[in-house]
C-alpha positions in Angstrom: 19.1 98.4 101.3 22.2 100.5 101.0 22.8 102.4 97.7 26.0 100.5 97.1 24.3 97.1 97.5 21.4 98.2 95.3 23.8 99.4 92.6 25.7 96.0 92.6 22.5 94.0 92.4 21.3 96.2 89.5 24.5 95.6 87.6 24.9 91.9 88.2 24.0 89.0 85.9 25.3 85.6 84.8 26.6 84.6 81.4 27.0 80.9 80.5 29.7 79.8 78.1 30.5 76.2 77.0 33.0 75.5 79.7 32.6 78.4 82.2 30.1 80.5 83.9 30.8 84.2 84.3 29.2 86.2 87.0 29.3 89.9 86.1 29.0 91.7 89.4 29.5 95.5 89.5 33.0 96.2 88.2 34.1 92.6 88.3 33.9 89.4 86.1 34.1 86.2 88.1 34.8 83.1 86.0 34.2 79.6 87.3 34.1 76.2 85.5 30.7 74.9 84.3 29.4 72.1 86.4 26.9 70.7 83.9 29.2 67.8 83.0 32.6 66.5 84.2 34.5 67.0 80.9 33.2 70.6 80.6 34.2 71.3 84.3 37.8 70.1 83.5 37.9 72.2 80.4 36.7 75.2 82.4 39.5 74.6 85.0 42.0 74.6 82.1 40.5 77.7 80.5 40.9 79.6 83.8 44.5 78.4 84.3 45.4 79.4 80.7 44.0 82.9 81.2 46.0 83.3 84.4 49.2 82.3 82.5 48.5 84.5 79.6 47.6 87.4 81.8 50.9 87.0 83.7 52.7 87.7 80.4 51.4 91.3 80.6 50.3 91.7 77.0 48.3 95.0 77.0 45.7 93.5 74.6 44.5 91.1 77.3 42.1 91.9 80.1 44.2 91.2 83.1 43.4 88.7 85.8 43.2 90.5 89.1 42.9 87.5 91.4 42.7 83.7 91.0 42.4 80.5 93.0 45.2 78.0 92.0 44.0 75.1 89.9 41.5 77.1 87.9 38.6 77.0 90.4 38.0 80.8 90.1 39.4 83.9 88.6 38.5 87.6 88.8 39.0 90.2 86.1 38.0 93.8 85.9 34.7 93.9 84.0 35.0 95.2 80.5 32.1 96.3 78.3 31.6 93.5 75.7 31.5 94.5 72.1 28.2 94.6 70.3 27.8 92.7 67.1 27.9 96.0 65.1 31.1 97.2 66.9 32.7 93.8 66.3 31.8 93.8 62.6 33.2 97.4 62.2 36.6 96.4 63.5 39.4 94.6 61.5 39.8 92.2 64.4 42.0 89.8 62.5 44.6 92.6 62.0 44.2 93.7 65.6 45.0 90.1 66.8 48.2 90.0 64.8 50.7 92.0 66.9 53.7 91.2 64.8 55.8 89.5 67.5 52.8 87.5 68.7 49.1 86.8 68.0 46.5 87.6 70.7 44.9 84.2 71.5 41.2 85.1 71.3 38.3 83.5 69.4 36.8 85.6 66.7 33.4 86.5 68.3 32.0 89.7 69.8 31.8 88.5 73.4 35.6 87.6 73.4 36.4 91.3 73.3 35.5 94.4 75.2 36.5 97.9 76.2 38.3 98.4 79.4 39.2 102.0 80.4 38.6 103.1 76.8 40.9 100.5 75.2 40.0 97.3 73.3 41.0 94.1 75.1 40.4 90.3 74.8 38.2 89.2 77.7 38.1 85.5 76.8 41.5 84.2 75.6 43.7 81.2 75.5 43.8 78.0 73.4 
C-alpha cells in the first residue's frame, strides 16, 4: 500500500446526521443524502442544495463548498476540525453568529462548527 493511500484510509470515517451522511476522507468532507427513508433523503438533497447556495454568497464564516452535483446529490467541502464540546462551550457562539448585517445560518451544536485554516467556520449550515 502506498503511503498516501494508507494516510487517507487512516484519516477516513463516516458521520451520520439526520438527513445526510458525511464521509470524512483525508482533507475532504463529502456530504450525501441519507437513504434510510424517502423523506430524509429529500431533506438531505435540500440541505445540500442550501449549503451550495449559501456558500456561493461568499460569507467568510461558512466553510465553502468546493464542488457539488446539481440537485443536492453530493457536495464536497474542505474538511474542518470540528469543535469539541469544551471548545463550543467556551465560545460566545450566539454573538459570533450575529454578524450585524446578517446572521450565520447554523444550528447551535458543536458539530456545526469547526476550524479551517485557523479560523472558526460553520460546517453545517442552512435552514
